[in-house]
Backbone as numpy.savetxt, mean C-alpha at the origin, in Angstrom:
# Nx Ny Nz CAx CAy CAz Cx Cy Cz
34.39 -110.36 -4.80 35.77 -110.14 -5.21 36.50 -109.55 -4.06
37.65 -110.01 -3.83 38.44 -109.56 -2.68 39.04 -108.21 -3.00
38.90 -107.26 -2.09 39.47 -105.93 -2.34 40.97 -105.99 -2.46
41.49 -105.07 -3.33 42.94 -104.97 -3.51 43.59 -104.55 -2.22
44.86 -104.91 -2.14 45.59 -104.54 -0.93 45.77 -103.03 -0.84
45.78 -102.39 -2.07 45.98 -100.92 -2.04 44.73 -100.18 -1.55
43.62 -100.86 -1.48 42.39 -100.23 -1.04 42.00 -100.77 0.32
41.88 -99.89 1.25 41.47 -100.28 2.59 39.98 -100.04 2.73
39.35 -100.73 3.66 37.91 -100.55 3.85 37.55 -99.09 4.15
36.57 -98.55 3.42 36.10 -97.17 3.66 36.85 -96.13 2.90
37.99 -96.48 2.27 38.80 -95.45 1.60 38.09 -94.93 0.36
37.37 -95.83 -0.39 36.69 -95.38 -1.59 35.62 -94.35 -1.23
34.84 -94.66 -0.15 33.80 -93.71 0.26 34.40 -92.38 0.67
35.54 -92.41 1.31 36.21 -91.19 1.75 36.66 -90.36 0.57
37.29 -91.08 -0.42 37.78 -90.37 -1.60 36.62 -89.77 -2.38
35.52 -90.50 -2.46 34.38 -89.98 -3.22 33.70 -88.80 -2.54
33.72 -88.79 -1.19 33.04 -87.72 -0.46 33.93 -86.54 -0.14
35.19 -86.57 -0.37 36.13 -85.50 -0.03 35.89 -84.31 -0.96
35.72 -83.12 -0.42 35.48 -81.93 -1.27 36.70 -81.61 -2.09
36.40 -81.01 -3.28 37.50 -80.63 -4.16 38.17 -79.38 -3.61
39.48 -79.34 -3.74 40.25 -78.18 -3.23 40.81 -77.34 -4.35
40.49 -77.65 -5.57 41.01 -76.88 -6.70 40.22 -75.60 -6.93
40.45 -74.92 -8.02 39.75 -73.65 -8.35 38.25 -73.88 -8.44
37.47 -72.85 -8.00 36.02 -72.94 -8.03 35.55 -72.86 -9.47
34.41 -73.47 -9.72 33.85 -73.35 -11.06 33.52 -71.89 -11.37
33.54 -71.52 -12.64 33.28 -70.14 -13.04 31.96 -69.60 -12.49
30.92 -70.36 -12.44 29.63 -69.87 -11.96 29.69 -69.43 -10.51
30.48 -70.15 -9.69 30.64 -69.75 -8.30 31.40 -68.43 -8.18
32.41 -68.22 -9.03 33.18 -66.96 -9.00 32.28 -65.79 -9.38
31.40 -66.02 -10.38 30.50 -64.95 -10.81 29.56 -64.56 -9.68
29.06 -65.57 -8.94 28.17 -65.28 -7.83 28.85 -64.44 -6.78
30.09 -64.77 -6.47 30.84 -64.00 -5.48 31.04 -62.58 -5.95
31.33 -62.39 -7.26 31.59 -61.07 -7.82 30.31 -60.22 -7.79
29.16 -60.84 -8.16 27.90 -60.11 -8.15 27.55 -59.68 -6.75
27.75 -60.59 -5.78 27.43 -60.26 -4.39 28.27 -59.09 -3.90
29.56 -59.12 -4.21 30.45 -58.05 -3.78 30.09 -56.73 -4.45
29.74 -56.78 -5.75 29.40 -55.56 -6.47 28.11 -54.95 -5.93
27.11 -55.80 -5.67 25.84 -55.31 -5.13 26.03 -54.65 -3.79
26.85 -55.22 -2.95 27.13 -54.64 -1.64 27.78 -53.28 -1.77
28.70 -53.12 -2.72 29.37 -51.83 -2.93 28.39 -50.79 -3.43
27.50 -51.18 -4.38 26.53 -50.24 -4.91 25.57 -49.77 -3.81
25.13 -50.68 -2.97 24.24 -50.31 -1.89 24.91 -49.33 -0.94
26.16 -49.55 -0.65 26.89 -48.65 0.24 27.02 -47.26 -0.38
27.32 -47.25 -1.70 27.44 -45.97 -2.39 26.11 -45.23 -2.42
25.02 -45.98 -2.68 23.70 -45.38 -2.73 23.30 -44.80 -1.37
23.63 -45.48 -0.32 23.35 -44.98 1.03 24.10 -43.70 1.31
25.36 -43.65 0.85 26.15 -42.44 1.05 25.54 -41.27 0.29
25.08 -41.56 -0.94 24.46 -40.49 -1.74 23.18 -40.00 -1.08
22.35 -40.91 -0.58 21.13 -40.52 0.11 21.42 -39.68 1.33
22.43 -40.08 2.07 22.78 -39.33 3.27 23.23 -37.93 2.91
24.02 -37.81 1.83 24.49 -36.50 1.39 23.31 -35.63 0.96
22.36 -36.24 0.24 21.18 -35.50 -0.23 20.35 -34.99 0.94
20.12 -35.87 1.92 19.34 -35.46 3.08 20.04 -34.38 3.89
21.34 -34.48 4.01 22.09 -33.45 4.74 22.00 -32.11 4.03
22.11 -32.15 2.70 22.01 -30.91 1.93 20.62 -30.29 2.06
19.57 -31.13 2.01 18.20 -30.64 2.15 17.97 -30.04 3.54
18.50 -30.70 4.55 18.36 -30.18 5.91 19.06 -28.85 6.08
20.24 -28.72 5.49 20.97 -27.46 5.58 20.21 -26.34 4.89
19.59 -26.65 3.74 18.82 -25.64 3.01 17.63 -25.17 3.83
16.95 -26.11 4.51 15.82 -25.74 5.34 16.23 -24.86 6.51
17.36 -25.18 7.11 17.86 -24.36 8.22 18.21 -22.96 7.75
18.86 -22.87 6.60 19.22 -21.55 6.06 17.98 -20.74 5.75
16.96 -21.40 5.19 15.73 -20.70 4.86 15.00 -20.21 6.11
15.08 -21.03 7.17 14.38 -20.69 8.41 15.00 -19.48 9.10
16.32 -19.38 9.02 17.00 -18.32 9.76 17.44 -17.15 8.87
17.23 -17.26 7.57 17.61 -16.17 6.67 16.66 -14.99 6.86
17.15 -13.74 6.77 16.26 -12.59 6.90 15.23 -12.56 5.78
13.98 -12.30 6.16 12.89 -12.29 5.18 12.86 -10.96 4.43
12.57 -11.04 3.13 12.47 -9.83 2.32 11.25 -9.04 2.77
11.41 -7.72 2.91 10.34 -6.88 3.39 9.95 -5.87 2.31
8.66 -5.51 2.30 8.21 -4.50 1.35 8.79 -3.15 1.75
9.06 -2.33 0.75 9.61 -1.00 1.02 8.55 -0.11 1.66
8.97 0.69 2.61 8.05 1.61 3.27 7.82 2.82 2.36
6.63 3.37 2.45 6.29 4.52 1.64 7.23 5.69 1.97
7.55 6.48 0.97 8.42 7.66 1.16 7.53 8.86 1.48
7.64 9.36 2.70 6.82 10.49 3.12 7.55 11.28 4.19
7.44 12.60 4.13 8.04 13.49 5.13 6.93 14.20 5.87
6.91 14.14 7.22 5.86 14.82 7.97 5.74 16.29 7.56
4.51 16.72 7.37 4.24 18.09 6.93 3.96 18.19 5.45
4.30 17.15 4.67 4.00 17.16 3.24 2.49 17.05 3.02
2.04 17.55 1.89 0.63 17.42 1.54 0.34 16.01 1.03
-0.91 15.60 1.14 -1.33 14.26 0.74 -2.48 14.35 -0.25
-2.36 13.60 -1.32 -3.43 13.42 -2.30 -4.12 12.11 -1.96
-5.44 12.12 -1.90 -6.17 10.92 -1.49 -7.24 10.56 -2.52
-7.42 9.23 -2.71 -8.48 8.68 -3.56 -9.29 7.71 -2.71
-10.63 7.76 -2.87 -11.50 6.90 -2.07 -12.71 6.50 -2.90
-13.01 5.21 -2.90 -14.21 4.71 -3.58 -15.27 4.41 -2.53
-16.47 4.94 -2.73 -17.55 4.69 -1.77 -18.26 3.37 -2.03
-17.93 2.71 -3.13 -18.51 1.41 -3.45 -17.77 0.80 -4.62
-18.10 -0.44 -4.94 -17.49 -1.09 -6.10 -16.03 -1.44 -5.89
-15.32 -1.59 -6.99 -13.91 -1.99 -6.94 -13.09 -0.98 -6.15
-12.28 -1.49 -5.22 -11.38 -0.64 -4.45 -11.99 0.01 -3.23
-13.23 -0.35 -2.89 -13.90 0.32 -1.77 -13.31 -0.03 -0.41
-12.50 -1.06 -0.33 -11.95 -1.48 0.97 -10.80 -0.60 1.42
-10.15 0.09 0.49 -8.96 0.88 0.83 -9.04 2.27 0.25
-8.32 3.19 0.88 -8.08 4.51 0.30 -6.64 4.55 -0.19
-6.42 5.18 -1.32 -5.08 5.34 -1.87 -4.56 6.71 -1.49
-3.51 6.74 -0.66 -2.91 8.00 -0.21 -1.58 8.20 -0.92
-1.31 9.44 -1.33 -0.11 9.75 -2.10 0.54 11.00 -1.54
1.80 10.90 -1.13 2.54 12.07 -0.68 2.98 12.89 -1.89
2.62 14.17 -1.91 2.92 14.98 -3.09 3.95 16.08 -2.82
4.56 16.06 -1.64 5.64 17.00 -1.38 5.25 18.11 -0.42
6.23 18.95 -0.06 5.98 20.01 0.92 5.06 21.09 0.36
4.38 21.78 1.28 3.45 22.83 0.88 4.16 23.94 0.11
5.44 24.14 0.41 6.18 25.20 -0.27 6.26 24.97 -1.78
6.11 23.72 -2.22 6.14 23.42 -3.66 4.90 23.96 -4.37
3.87 24.31 -3.60 2.62 24.77 -4.18 2.31 26.22 -3.79
3.33 26.90 -3.33 3.15 28.28 -2.89 4.04 29.19 -3.72
3.41 30.02 -4.52 4.15 31.03 -5.27 3.94 32.37 -4.58
4.57 33.38 -5.07 4.33 34.71 -4.53 2.90 35.14 -4.81
2.38 36.04 -4.01 1.02 36.51 -4.20 0.82 37.01 -5.62
-0.26 36.54 -6.24 -0.64 36.92 -7.61 0.39 36.50 -8.66
1.27 35.58 -8.34 2.17 35.02 -9.34 1.67 33.62 -9.68
2.32 32.94 -10.61 1.81 31.64 -11.03 2.93 30.63 -11.18
2.62 29.36 -10.95 3.54 28.26 -11.18 2.77 27.11 -11.79
3.46 26.30 -12.56 2.88 25.08 -13.10 3.77 23.94 -12.68
3.20 22.93 -12.05 3.99 21.84 -11.49 3.37 20.51 -11.90
4.06 19.78 -12.81 3.63 18.43 -13.14 4.25 17.48 -12.12
3.43 16.92 -11.28 3.94 16.14 -10.15 4.52 14.81 -10.61
5.67 14.46 -10.03 6.30 13.16 -10.29 5.93 12.21 -9.17
5.01 11.30 -9.45 4.43 10.44 -8.41 4.56 8.96 -8.76
5.59 8.59 -9.51 5.71 7.22 -9.96 4.67 6.96 -11.04
4.29 5.71 -11.21 3.26 5.38 -12.20 1.90 5.38 -11.50
1.44 6.59 -11.18 0.17 6.72 -10.46 -0.99 6.20 -11.31
-0.91 6.40 -12.62 -1.97 5.91 -13.49 -2.15 4.41 -13.40
-1.03 3.68 -13.40 -1.10 2.22 -13.28 -1.68 1.81 -11.93
-1.35 2.55 -10.89 -1.87 2.24 -9.56 -3.38 2.49 -9.49
-3.83 3.57 -10.11 -5.26 3.86 -10.12 -6.03 2.79 -10.90
-5.47 2.34 -12.01 -6.11 1.28 -12.78 -6.17 0.00 -11.96
-5.06 -0.33 -11.28 -5.01 -1.56 -10.49 -6.03 -1.54 -9.36
-6.23 -0.38 -8.74 -7.10 -0.31 -7.58 -8.56 -0.04 -7.94
-8.78 0.78 -8.97 -10.15 1.24 -9.23 -10.66 0.93 -10.64
-9.87 0.22 -11.44 -10.33 -0.19 -12.75 -9.85 0.73 -13.87
-9.97 0.23 -15.08 -9.44 0.94 -16.25 -10.16 2.26 -16.52
-11.41 2.40 -16.08 -12.16 3.64 -16.30 -12.41 4.37 -14.99
-11.41 4.36 -14.14 -11.52 5.02 -12.84 -11.93 6.49 -12.98
-11.48 7.15 -14.03 -11.71 8.58 -14.22 -13.16 8.90 -14.58
-13.97 7.90 -14.85 -15.39 8.10 -15.14 -16.30 7.65 -14.00
-15.74 7.21 -12.91 -16.54 6.68 -11.81 -17.10 7.80 -10.93
-18.41 7.85 -10.79 -19.02 8.86 -9.94 -18.91 8.50 -8.45
-18.53 7.24 -8.15 -18.36 6.85 -6.75 -16.89 6.91 -6.31
-16.05 7.50 -7.13 -14.63 7.66 -6.79 -14.33 9.14 -6.55
-13.78 9.43 -5.38 -13.48 10.82 -5.02 -11.99 11.02 -4.84
-11.58 12.29 -4.88 -10.18 12.63 -4.62 -10.12 13.94 -3.85
-9.02 14.15 -3.16 -8.86 15.37 -2.35 -7.38 15.60 -2.09
-7.08 16.79 -1.57 -5.73 17.12 -1.11 -5.87 17.75 0.26
-5.00 17.36 1.18 -5.04 17.93 2.53 -3.64 17.91 3.14
-3.48 18.68 4.21 -2.19 18.70 4.90 -2.18 19.75 5.99
-1.10 19.75 6.76 -0.93 20.72 7.84 0.55 20.85 8.15
0.93 22.02 8.64 2.34 22.22 9.00 2.65 21.56 10.34
3.91 21.66 10.75 4.33 21.09 12.04 4.80 22.18 13.01
4.58 23.44 12.67 5.03 24.55 13.52 4.08 24.83 14.67
4.40 25.89 15.42 3.60 26.25 16.59 2.22 26.74 16.17
2.19 27.65 15.20 0.93 28.18 14.71 0.40 27.25 13.62
-0.75 26.65 13.87 -1.29 25.66 12.93 -1.70 26.32 11.62
-1.16 25.78 10.52 -1.52 26.20 9.17 -2.09 24.98 8.46
-3.26 25.14 7.86 -3.97 24.03 7.27 -4.08 24.18 5.76
-4.16 23.03 5.08 -4.33 23.01 3.63 -5.46 22.04 3.31
-6.40 22.50 2.49 -7.53 21.64 2.13 -8.04 22.01 0.75
-8.44 20.99 0.03 -8.98 21.20 -1.32 -10.48 21.43 -1.27
-10.97 21.97 -2.38 -12.41 22.08 -2.58 -12.67 21.96 -4.08
-13.61 21.11 -4.46 -13.85 20.83 -5.87 -14.50 22.01 -6.57
-14.09 22.21 -7.82 -14.74 23.21 -8.65 -16.08 22.64 -9.14
-17.15 23.36 -8.87 -18.46 22.91 -9.33 -18.54 22.95 -10.84
-17.98 24.01 -11.41 -17.86 24.15 -12.86 -16.38 24.20 -13.20
-15.96 23.30 -14.08 -14.54 23.23 -14.40 -14.06 24.57 -14.95
-12.98 25.07 -14.34 -12.42 26.36 -14.76 -12.88 27.52 -13.92
-13.87 27.30 -13.07 -14.35 28.35 -12.17 -13.92 28.01 -10.76
-13.15 28.90 -10.14 -12.60 28.63 -8.81 -13.71 28.38 -7.79
-13.44 27.44 -6.91 -14.37 27.13 -5.83 -14.34 28.24 -4.78
-15.38 28.30 -3.98 -15.44 29.25 -2.88 -14.46 28.82 -1.80
-13.71 29.78 -1.24 -12.69 29.45 -0.25 -13.27 29.01 1.09
-12.45 28.30 1.88 -12.86 27.86 3.20 -12.76 29.02 4.19
-13.51 28.96 5.29 -13.39 29.98 6.34 -11.97 30.03 6.90
-11.61 31.16 7.46 -10.23 31.36 7.91 -9.89 30.65 9.21
-10.88 30.26 9.99 -10.65 29.62 11.30 -9.73 30.47 12.17
-10.24 31.61 12.56 -9.44 32.53 13.35 -9.09 31.98 14.73
-9.91 31.10 15.25 -9.65 30.52 16.57 -8.51 29.50 16.45
-7.38 29.74 17.11 -6.25 28.81 17.00 -6.56 27.40 17.53
-7.47 27.31 18.50 -7.84 26.00 19.02 -8.55 25.17 17.95
-9.40 25.81 17.16 -10.08 25.10 16.08 -9.08 24.60 15.04
-8.10 25.42 14.72 -7.09 25.01 13.75 -6.23 23.88 14.31
-5.89 23.95 15.58 -5.06 22.90 16.19 -5.81 21.58 16.25
-7.10 21.64 16.59 -7.90 20.42 16.62 -7.95 19.77 15.25
-8.16 20.58 14.22 -8.21 20.07 12.86 -6.86 19.50 12.45
-5.79 20.21 12.80 -4.45 19.72 12.46 -4.15 18.40 13.13
-4.55 18.23 14.37 -4.29 16.97 15.07 -4.91 15.79 14.33
-6.11 15.98 13.81 -6.76 14.90 13.08 -6.09 14.64 11.73
-5.63 15.68 11.10 -4.88 15.50 9.85 -3.60 14.71 10.13
-2.92 15.06 11.19 -1.67 14.38 11.52 -1.89 12.94 11.96
-3.05 12.64 12.51 -3.35 11.23 12.83 -3.33 10.39 11.57
-3.85 10.94 10.49 -3.88 10.23 9.21 -2.49 10.16 8.60
-1.78 11.29 8.55 -0.47 11.31 7.90 0.57 10.50 8.67
0.47 10.48 10.01 1.40 9.67 10.79 1.21 8.18 10.50
-0.04 7.76 10.34 -0.29 6.37 9.98 0.17 6.08 8.56
-0.09 6.99 7.67 0.35 6.85 6.27 1.86 6.64 6.21
2.59 7.32 7.06 4.06 7.23 7.07 4.57 5.85 7.47
3.72 4.99 8.04 4.14 3.66 8.47 3.79 2.56 7.47
3.07 2.90 6.41 2.54 1.89 5.49 3.57 1.47 4.45
3.35 0.30 3.85 4.18 -0.17 2.75 3.82 0.57 1.48
4.84 0.84 0.67 4.62 1.55 -0.58 3.78 0.71 -1.54
3.03 1.39 -2.37 2.21 0.72 -3.38 3.10 0.10 -4.45
2.53 -0.76 -5.26 3.30 -1.48 -6.27 3.91 -0.55 -7.30
3.18 0.48 -7.70 3.61 1.31 -8.82 4.13 2.69 -8.43
4.21 2.97 -7.15 4.68 4.28 -6.70 5.25 4.19 -5.30
6.45 4.71 -5.11 7.08 4.68 -3.78 6.51 5.74 -2.85
5.74 6.70 -3.38 5.17 7.76 -2.55 3.69 7.52 -2.28
3.18 6.36 -2.69 1.76 6.03 -2.50 1.62 4.78 -1.64
0.49 4.68 -0.95 0.22 3.50 -0.12 -1.28 3.32 0.02
-1.68 2.07 0.22 -3.07 1.76 0.46 -3.34 1.72 1.96
-4.36 2.44 2.37 -4.76 2.43 3.78 -6.12 1.77 3.90
-6.18 0.72 4.71 -7.44 0.02 4.92 -8.46 0.96 5.56
-9.63 1.05 4.99 -10.67 1.91 5.54 -11.19 1.36 6.86
-11.56 2.25 7.76 -12.04 1.82 9.07 -12.54 2.99 9.87
-12.75 2.75 11.16 -13.37 3.76 12.01 -12.37 4.49 12.91
-11.09 4.17 12.83 -10.11 4.83 13.68 -9.82 6.26 13.25
-9.32 7.07 14.19 -8.98 8.47 13.88 -7.87 8.58 12.86
-7.08 7.51 12.72 -5.97 7.52 11.77 -6.41 7.18 10.35
-7.68 6.88 10.16 -8.20 6.47 8.86 -8.73 7.68 8.09
-8.23 7.85 6.89 -8.72 8.94 6.05 -10.22 8.82 5.82
-10.68 7.60 5.54 -12.11 7.41 5.27 -12.99 7.86 6.43
-12.53 7.62 7.65 -13.29 8.04 8.82 -13.31 9.56 8.94
-12.20 10.19 8.65 -12.10 11.65 8.80 -12.97 12.41 7.80
-13.29 11.78 6.67 -14.09 12.50 5.67 -15.53 11.98 5.56
-15.87 10.98 6.35 -17.26 10.48 6.30 -17.87 10.33 7.69
-17.07 10.45 8.74 -17.56 10.14 10.09 -18.19 11.28 10.83
-18.28 12.46 10.23 -18.88 13.60 10.92 -19.53 14.54 9.93
-20.04 15.65 10.45 -20.71 16.61 9.58 -19.72 17.42 8.75
-18.48 17.55 9.24 -17.43 18.23 8.49 -16.15 17.40 8.55
-15.25 17.65 7.61 -14.05 16.83 7.47 -12.97 17.21 8.49
-12.35 16.19 9.07 -11.20 16.31 9.96 -11.48 16.98 11.29
-12.71 17.27 11.59 -13.13 17.70 12.93 -14.47 18.40 12.81
-15.15 18.51 13.91 -16.43 19.20 13.92 -16.31 20.70 13.88
-15.07 21.22 13.96 -14.88 22.67 13.97 -14.15 23.17 12.73
-13.82 22.28 11.81 -13.06 22.70 10.62 -13.90 23.53 9.66
-15.21 23.30 9.66 -16.14 23.93 8.73 -15.89 23.52 7.28
-15.14 22.39 7.11 -14.90 21.86 5.76 -16.02 20.86 5.46
-17.04 21.31 4.79 -18.19 20.46 4.53 -17.86 19.31 3.59
-16.88 19.50 2.72 -16.50 18.43 1.80 -15.23 18.85 1.05
-14.12 18.19 1.35 -12.87 18.53 0.65 -12.69 17.67 -0.60
-13.61 16.75 -0.86 -13.46 15.81 -1.97 -14.23 16.26 -3.21
-13.73 15.81 -4.35 -14.44 15.99 -5.62 -14.70 14.63 -6.23
-15.80 14.50 -6.96 -16.16 13.24 -7.62 -15.69 13.25 -9.07
-15.16 12.13 -9.52 -14.89 11.98 -10.94 -16.19 11.69 -11.67
-16.23 12.07 -12.92 -17.38 11.74 -13.74 -18.54 12.69 -13.63
-18.48 13.67 -12.72 -19.59 14.64 -12.60 -19.06 16.07 -12.62
-17.96 16.27 -13.34 -17.46 17.62 -13.52 -16.57 18.14 -12.41
-16.04 17.25 -11.55 -15.17 17.70 -10.45 -13.73 17.23 -10.68
-13.25 17.38 -11.91 -11.90 16.94 -12.22 -10.85 18.01 -11.90
-11.25 19.05 -11.18 -10.31 20.09 -10.73 -10.59 20.42 -9.27
-9.52 20.54 -8.50 -9.62 20.88 -7.08 -8.82 22.15 -6.82
-9.45 23.13 -6.20 -8.69 24.28 -5.71 -8.06 23.93 -4.38
-6.88 24.45 -4.13 -6.18 24.22 -2.86 -6.17 25.51 -2.06
-6.68 25.44 -0.82 -6.76 26.62 0.03 -5.83 26.48 1.24
-5.24 27.58 1.59 -4.34 27.67 2.75 -5.04 28.48 3.84
-5.21 27.85 5.00 -5.93 28.47 6.11 -4.94 28.76 7.23
-4.73 30.04 7.51 -3.72 30.44 8.50 -4.32 31.11 9.73
-5.60 31.47 9.66 -6.22 32.19 10.77 -6.12 33.69 10.64
-5.48 34.17 9.58 -5.38 35.61 9.37 -6.77 36.19 9.12
-7.14 37.18 9.88 -8.49 37.73 9.80 -8.77 38.30 8.42
-9.93 37.96 7.91 -10.41 38.60 6.69 -10.08 37.89 5.40
-9.06 37.05 5.36 -8.69 36.42 4.08 -8.28 34.95 4.27
-8.39 34.20 3.21 -7.77 32.89 3.09 -7.12 32.86 1.72
-6.21 31.93 1.50 -5.44 31.94 0.25 -5.86 30.80 -0.67
-6.15 31.15 -1.91 -6.36 30.17 -2.97 -5.02 29.97 -3.65
-4.36 28.84 -3.38 -3.02 28.61 -3.90 -3.02 28.18 -5.37
-4.14 27.70 -5.87 -4.20 27.25 -7.25 -5.11 26.05 -7.38
-4.93 25.29 -8.46 -5.82 24.15 -8.69 -5.03 22.93 -9.15
-5.54 21.77 -8.76 -5.03 20.48 -9.20 -5.94 19.93 -10.30
-5.33 19.36 -11.32 -6.07 18.60 -12.33 -5.36 17.27 -12.51
-6.08 16.30 -13.05 -5.50 14.98 -13.28 -5.99 14.45 -14.62
-5.08 13.89 -15.39 -5.43 13.35 -16.70 -5.93 11.92 -16.56
-6.50 11.38 -17.63 -6.96 9.99 -17.62 -5.81 9.01 -17.46
-4.58 9.46 -17.72 -3.40 8.62 -17.55 -2.83 8.72 -16.14
-3.46 9.55 -15.30 -3.00 9.68 -13.91 -1.96 10.75 -13.69
-1.70 11.61 -14.66 -0.75 12.70 -14.48 -1.41 13.84 -13.73
-0.86 14.17 -12.56 -1.41 15.24 -11.73 -0.62 16.52 -12.00
-1.35 17.59 -12.26 -0.73 18.89 -12.53 -1.30 19.93 -11.58
-0.43 20.80 -11.08 -0.86 21.90 -10.23 -0.57 23.22 -10.94
-1.59 24.02 -11.08 -1.45 25.37 -11.63 -1.65 26.36 -10.50
-0.57 26.97 -10.07 -0.62 27.85 -8.92 -0.87 29.29 -9.28
-1.71 29.95 -8.49 -1.99 31.38 -8.68 -1.76 32.15 -7.39
-2.04 31.52 -6.25 -1.82 32.12 -4.94 -2.38 33.52 -4.82
-3.67 33.62 -4.74 -4.32 34.92 -4.57 -5.07 34.93 -3.25
-5.08 36.08 -2.61 -5.89 36.26 -1.41 -7.33 36.47 -1.84
-8.23 35.78 -1.18 -9.65 35.96 -1.50 -10.38 36.33 -0.23
-11.52 36.94 -0.40 -12.32 37.34 0.75 -12.74 36.10 1.53
-12.61 36.18 2.82 -12.95 35.04 3.66 -14.44 34.80 3.69
-14.81 33.56 3.78 -16.22 33.21 3.98 -16.57 33.54 5.42
-17.64 34.29 5.67 -18.00 34.61 7.06 -18.20 33.33 7.87
-17.63 33.32 9.06 -17.75 32.15 9.92 -19.05 32.23 10.72
-19.87 31.20 10.67 -21.08 31.19 11.51 -20.69 31.06 12.97
-21.57 31.52 13.84 -21.29 31.36 15.26 -21.25 29.88 15.60
-20.53 29.54 16.66 -20.41 28.13 17.05 -21.76 27.55 17.46
-22.62 28.37 18.04 -23.94 27.87 18.43 -24.74 27.50 17.19
-24.73 28.41 16.19 -25.47 28.13 14.97 -24.87 26.94 14.24
-23.53 26.86 14.27 -22.86 25.76 13.59 -23.23 24.42 14.23
-23.36 24.43 15.55 -23.76 23.20 16.23 -25.17 22.78 15.87
-26.08 23.76 15.73 -27.46 23.43 15.37 -27.54 22.86 13.96
-26.61 23.29 13.10 -26.61 22.81 11.73 -26.01 21.42 11.60
-25.35 20.96 12.64 -24.59 19.71 12.55 -25.43 18.51 12.17
-26.57 18.32 12.83 -27.38 17.13 12.58 -27.87 17.09 11.13
-28.35 18.27 10.66 -28.83 18.30 9.28 -27.72 18.08 8.28
-26.54 18.64 8.54 -25.40 18.47 7.63 -24.95 17.02 7.60
-24.99 16.36 8.76 -24.61 14.96 8.81 -25.54 14.11 7.96
-26.85 14.43 8.01 -27.81 13.68 7.20 -27.53 13.86 5.72
-27.25 15.10 5.33 -26.95 15.36 3.92 -25.65 14.69 3.52
-24.69 14.64 4.43 -23.39 14.05 4.12 -23.53 12.56 3.83
-24.40 11.89 4.55 -24.61 10.47 4.33 -25.13 10.21 2.91
-25.78 11.23 2.33 -26.33 11.10 0.98 -25.44 11.77 -0.05
-24.16 12.04 0.33 -23.28 12.83 -0.52 -23.15 12.28 -1.93
-22.86 10.98 -2.15 -22.63 10.53 -3.51 -23.81 10.79 -4.45
-25.06 10.51 -4.00 -26.19 10.70 -4.88 -26.46 12.18 -5.11
-26.22 13.01 -4.07 -26.46 14.45 -4.20 -25.50 15.02 -5.24
-24.23 14.57 -5.21 -23.25 15.11 -6.15 -23.55 14.64 -7.55
-23.99 13.41 -7.68 -24.24 12.87 -9.00 -25.33 13.65 -9.71
-26.26 14.21 -8.94 -27.36 14.94 -9.55 -27.07 16.41 -9.70
-25.88 16.84 -9.16 -25.55 18.27 -9.19 -25.23 18.71 -10.61
């Protein structure tokens, strides 16, 4: 059949192959919309991630450079007396618990007068339970003591001595008339108290701190176990500690000034099972214990050291 004049060769193929220029089908519009929406969501998600990472980085920087919280330092004034607890074994044996109990003047009444002082030491009972167990007051391997020294020119010393029989005053310490002996003893006491003053306060008391036991001169445990006598070889303090559980729940406090002929019994400390420490002051002058010669005292040193090493068992049988 002859093609119409209106149709030229190739025109039909051209018309059939020519792309449509009208509106796109709905499915194509939806595809374009989904693609655009997905791109927007991805951009938004990236922005959110970037914000999150920036915030996390800022928090880490702030944490790195922020001042760190520090434990409170124990409250102690040089020259104050110190109450000490020490376990020779079992729970709490790694540390000694030291407690500042205030200036010596708080425990000094007029001669032959009396004072009663219930010490405010925070929750000492809770601290004793935490360190030494719920029945700390029945432990024969747990000891306590009181010690201290002044900061003046003339050395004045304070040391406890356990009552062998509760209610009966202990025998007083020698007067230490030689000022060099008193100064030597005071130096060792101050080595301990100066270190105590740098420690962090205990959990339950701002005036108490745990001191790691060791062999240094600043360690309370060393001063009361490292020689034949406490706080120096010339103190003549054979034992300032008392044991719980064997009748030593009272400590007499003695003031050693070097005055010839007398030493002062300032009174006694007692402690309840709840950790309440009470001081009953009497402050009486007592006859001084005769001081042995230094030569004799030196000869006694080796034997005393041997007995001291066996102190816990000896006391338990007393």
